[in-house]
Structures are given as C-alpha cells and as structure tokens.
C-alpha positions, 0 to 999 in steps of 0.5 A: 080959847081954852077947852073945858073937860067935865069928868062926870058919872055916878059916885065912886067910878074913879072920876077924881082919880082920872082928874088927878091923872090928867092934872098931873098931880094929886089935887082931888081926894080919892077914897074907895067910898062914894060921896067924897067929892061934893063941889066942882073942882077946877084945874089945868090939865094936859094929855100929850100936846092937848091942854085944857081946863078940867072940872071934877064933879060930884057923883050923879045922884037921882035926887031933887029938892034941897037935900045935900045929894040934890045940891051936889047934882046941881053942881054936876049939871052946872059943870056939864053946861060949862063944859065943851066936852064931857068925859062920862065915866062908868065902872067897867067892873060893875057894869051898867047900872040904872043910875048910869042909864038915867044919867045917859038919858039926861046927857043925850038931851044936852048938845055936848060931845060925850066920850064914854070911858069904861074905867077900871078896865085893867086885866079882863075883869072889866070886859063884860061891863065895857061891852054893856056900856054900848047900850048907853048909846054913846058909841065905842066905850074906851077901856081905861084905867085911871089908876094905872094910866092905861088907855090914855092914847085912845082917850087922846085920839077921841079928844082930838076928834072933838077938839076945836080945829083952831086949837089943835096943835099945828104940826109941820106935816099935813098929818100928825107925827107917827109916835114911835117908842124904842124900848127894851132892857138896859144896854140893848142899844136904844139910844145908839139906834136913834142916833144912827137913824138921825145920823147925829150924836143926839143922845148920850150912849156908852157901854154902861147900862142905865145912861138914859133916865127920861123918855126923850122925844126927838122929831125926825122925818122918814120919806116925807112922814114926820116921826116922833122918836121916843128913847126910853130908859131900860126896863128891868124886872120890878123885883130888881129895882131898888133905886127910886130914880130908876123906878121913875124912869121905868114909869116914864118908859111905860107911859111912852109905850101907852102914848105910842102908836108903834113900839120897837122892842130891842132885844140884844141879839147876843142873848135874846128872848130873856124873860124880861124881853118877853114881858115887855113885848107882852105888855106892848100887846096888852096895851094894844100897840103895833109891835116891831121886834128888833134883834140889835147888835147883829154884828156880834152874832156868829153864823148869822143866817143859821141864828136868824132862822133859829130866832124866828122859830123861837119868836113864833113859839114864845110870842103867839100873841103877836103872831106875824109881827116883824122880826128885824135883825140889824146893827146900829153900829155898822148900819147893817139891816137898818134899811129894813126897820122903817118899812117894817114900822110903816107896815105895822102902823098900816096893819094897826089901822086895818079895817074890814067891811062888815059883809066880808066879815060875816061871809068869813064867819060863816065859813069859819063856823062851817069848818070848825063849829063852836063847842057844845055847852050843857047840851046846847051848841054856842052859836056865833051869829054876827060880827062887826069891826067897831074900831081900829088902832088896834083892830077891834071886833064884836061877835054876837053869840048865844051863851057868849059868856061860855065861849072858850078862849081856844075858840076865840083864838081860832077866830082871831087867827082866822081873821089874821089869815083871811084879811092879812092882819099881822103884827098888831094886836086884835081884840075880839069881844063876845056879847049875847043879846040882839044884833046892835046894828039890826035897828040901823039896818031896818031904818036904812031900809025904810 
C-alpha cells in the first residue's frame, strides 16, 4: 500500500515549495504570488525512510459555482478525499487568517489525519503566527521552512505517528535507531572517530582536509541499542567556499543535522572554539537538536588537566544557549576518553525527550515569579499566568501571560534557566513560547470535572 499525502492550504503559503522539497526535485512552479497552482499535481516523494505519493493542490478559496477559483477548490477537495494524510500548511509570518479558519472547519469534518505545518518559521519572524495556529484545533503546529528545509525531523516524526503499521520500515531492533550525526570543521577527526567506534576502517581518513564529501550513514549497535551514525563533510565559513561540489557537501551536512536526533560536534582540541565551531553549535541549537561537544585529538594537548578546566570555562562563557551540554575530551587515535562519549550521547538523548508534569511546572512558575517578578510595562506589570509543556524533542513550553508580546528576552531566559535548574534538563535546547489570551487548557479541565 502506497501512502498518499495531500499538501493543502490557502493560496501562497508555500505548498508547492514543500511539494518540491519532499519530491526531491523542482516539479511544481513556485512564484511569490497566489494562484500559480491550479490542478492537482502528483509525484512520488520520500522523507528519510518513508516513501509516499504526494499531491500538490491549488490554494483553497471560499468560492462555489462554476468560476475558476471554485473549480480549483473542487480539485483541492478531491485531493483531500484521495489522501491518507493531509499536510495543512499555513503561513507563520502572516498568522491565522479567516480563510485558514474556514478551511480548518471543513477539514475537521473529514475523517483524515491532519498535520498542521506553520511554514516560513525560519528565524523568529514566524513565532507569533505559529502560536496563533493552535487556535485551528489540530494540536501542535510544526514550525517548518519548506524553502530552507527546516523542521523536517519533526515532520518525519509526525508522519510516523500516523503511518500504517504495515508500511512502517522494519528495523532490526524493537525501537528505531537513534540518529547521531558527527559534524565539525574540516579535518577535525570525524571519520577517524567513526572508524574507532566501529573498530574497522569503514571510512577513508587522512591528513588532507575535505576527504569526506557526502553524508555517509553507518549502522552500529551500542549496548543493544541500534545507532545510525552519520559522517559528514567538514563545514567551513560560507564566504570561503568557491567549489560547487563543496557547497553541495555542506548542504548535505546541514540536512544530516536537521534529520539527526543527537549531534556530536567535534572541535580540534589544538585550536578549539573558533568562530566556525561556535556557528556550528549554534546552528544545532537553533535546529533543536541534542548536542554533545567533543574536544578531539586530545593526545596532542599539552597539560591536559589544566587545559580541560580552561576549555570548560570558555565553553560555558561562549555558548550559554547550550548550557549544560556535555563537553567530552577524547582521542580517536589512541582511544583515550572514548568510553565517555556514548554515555554522554545517551544522556543528551534522554534530556531531549524530557517531559515535565503540568502541575509541577505551575508550582515552579509561582515560585519563580515570587522570587523575581516580571517587569512593568507602561505602568502595568506583565503577569505570567500558566505554563504547560506541549512537546518534547526538544522540550517545548507555552507560557500564558498578559502583555505577552512585551515580555523581554531577559525574563524569558530567566524562566528557561529556571526550568533547567529545577527539572534537571541540560544539554538540550528548550523552547519557551509566550502567548496572551485565555488558558487553552481550561475548557478541557472543565469538561473533565463534568
């Protein structure tokens, strides 16, 4: 059985761009104006190990009769009827519109799995619109960027949750393999590390930079848990890349990061924490991946004890966004320190899946507010009211507050650090979204009381 995905939504939200992304080639015309797509377009697509049939659709219009928009709407409704799963795309930068709400009302009447995608979520420009998307009633909106390929791991997990059991690719173990990408600057020792873990010369290594060009996946078993190791090409600053082949290699490395669950970032211990190292770690955090930082080539460091203390201090100062991430010193050549790598990876993965109960969160929130009240804006204090965790991978929370759009980043950081300290969540990004309006869980609580 081939699973069919219909990509649906109002005009100009990025449906055709997503269609091209999942199809792996430019099949649909993409223009920055509505109404380019008019007919249903079919194509095979894939995401990691899932394969499916895609349907690109015309933008949904509130039209009936025999007009062209009405005929385009009929094509979209036919695609919904044909689909096994619907990908409902909205524009996170525009926010929820009346047409989105009308379309959502129609979709709720269909007996179809719906995955809500808040497209154009790159950067912070789409944060508010993504939060508005909760009002459509399809659960957690997945923040994606069809143009830049962001959010594909979250889409993959959402698809697997709805996938017919007979069509889920079978793995050797009882659980899917943990996807672990090894990234870093050229010649940081990525391939050597993988060869040492595998205890075989599986990947070509040498003193020359740039030997690895493709992201190469290798299956490996660690303590009865299957791991999918992905070796990647070294990543240099964009301004230094002239070779088109190297550009494609780096693009492959970026895709490996986005599809990974844990990213191991290798720093050359003889000159760590260069600007490119910091940029790679920051990218992993922005992509929401669990991070383990490795100081490789540790056998070449003089005074290792003193240098390790110094590097840990610099790590904390330079990378507060990954506070508490593991910093592991090792030598892949000699095997020194290698026994500390995988326990750190498994702990980072556990933290990435951490979940906190809502009552515990709200007890903590009241204590945090009492200790350090939110600031005053225009003579009135911002009042955080309620907090709940909406998802894991990475841990993501929604805070309901008055004047939500005025809450400063410094207070948001205070709350995130409080969550880390109180609930022992380290080495993984934490997302905290702030919304105004009513408590979205109050109605559910009232219904349970009845």
